[in-house]
C-alpha positions in Angstrom: -30.7 53.5 52.5 -29.1 50.8 54.4 -29.5 47.1 53.8 -30.8 44.9 56.5 -29.7 41.4 57.3 -32.8 40.1 55.6 -31.9 41.9 52.4 -28.4 40.4 52.5 -29.8 37.0 53.0 -32.1 37.4 50.0 -29.1 38.5 47.9 -27.1 35.6 49.1 -30.0 33.3 48.3 -30.4 34.7 44.8 -26.6 34.5 44.1 -26.5 30.9 45.4 -29.5 30.0 43.2 -27.9 31.6 40.2 -24.5 29.9 40.9 -26.3 26.6 41.4 -28.2 27.0 38.1 -25.0 27.9 36.3 -23.1 25.0 37.9 -25.9 22.6 36.8 -25.8 24.0 33.3 -22.0 23.7 33.1 -22.1 20.1 34.5 -24.6 19.2 31.7 -22.2 20.8 29.1 -19.2 18.9 30.6 -21.2 15.7 30.5 -22.0 16.3 26.8 -18.4 17.1 26.1 -17.2 13.9 27.8 -19.8 11.8 26.0 -18.6 13.3 22.6 -15.0 12.6 23.5 -15.8 9.1 24.4 -17.7 8.5 21.1 -14.8 10.0 19.1 -12.4 7.7 21.0 -14.5 4.6 20.2 -14.8 5.6 16.6 -11.0 6.2 16.3 -10.4 2.7 17.8 -12.8 1.2 15.2 -11.1 3.0 12.4 -7.7 2.0 13.7 -8.7 -1.7 13.9 -10.2 -1.6 10.4 -7.2 0.2 9.0 -4.9 -2.4 10.7 -6.9 -5.2 8.9 -6.6 -3.4 5.6 -2.9 -2.9 6.0 -2.4 -6.5 6.8 -4.3 -7.5 3.7 -2.1 -5.1 1.6 1.0 -6.6 3.1 -0.2 -10.1 2.3 -0.9 -9.1 -1.3 2.6 -7.4 -1.6 4.2 -10.6 -0.3 2.4 -12.6 -2.9 3.5 -10.2 -5.6 7.1 -10.3 -4.4 7.1 -14.1 -4.4 5.6 -14.2 -8.0 8.2 -11.6 -9.1 10.9 -13.7 -7.7 9.6 -16.7 -9.5 9.5 -14.7 -12.8 13.0 -13.5 -12.3 14.3 -17.0 -11.9 12.4 -18.1 -15.0 13.9 -15.2 -17.0 17.4 -16.2 -15.8 16.7 -19.7 -17.0 15.6 -18.3 -20.4 18.7 -16.2 -20.6 20.9 -19.3 -20.2 18.8 -21.1 -22.9 19.2 -18.1 -25.3 22.9 -18.1 -24.7 23.0 -21.8 -25.7 20.8 -21.2 -28.8 23.0 -18.2 -29.8 26.2 -20.4 -29.6 24.5 -23.1 -31.7 23.3 -20.6 -34.2 26.8 -19.1 -34.5 28.1 -22.6 -35.2 25.4 -23.2 -37.9 26.3 -19.9 -39.5 30.0 -20.7 -39.5 29.2 -24.2 -41.0 27.0 -22.5 -43.6 29.7 -20.0 -44.4 32.3 -22.7 -44.8 30.0 -24.8 -47.0 29.2 -21.8 -49.2 32.9 -21.0 -49.5 33.6 -24.6 -50.4 30.7 -24.6 -53.0 32.0 -21.4 -54.5 35.5 -22.9 -54.7 34.2 -25.9 -56.6 31.8 -24.2 -58.9 32.4 -26.4 -61.9 31.8 -29.6 -59.9 28.7 -28.5 -58.1 26.1 -26.7 -60.1 22.8 -25.5 -58.8 19.9 -26.0 -61.2 17.1 -23.5 -61.0 13.8 -24.4 -62.5 
């Protein structure tokens, strides 16, 4: 059985129709894919912007903490100097007290401590 020109044209027409239907289907799928990619890109941009704002806020807070820590460090250094001065004065008082006690012990007969 031999195919006629009309049969070949029918086959060509059927193939063209199938290919056209498949191409339309694939175009629709590509459109959905592109739309999904565009939505993801927009969402990533929004998240990136939001994350950038949050990072800026954290940096601002860290700067404030660093400034406060620096102030506290300076205050502690000032207290260290005051403690050193107090320690020197306390050592002087202890030395005076020790000398006074030694003097009192040396003159026990002259100075008497009365206890009630």
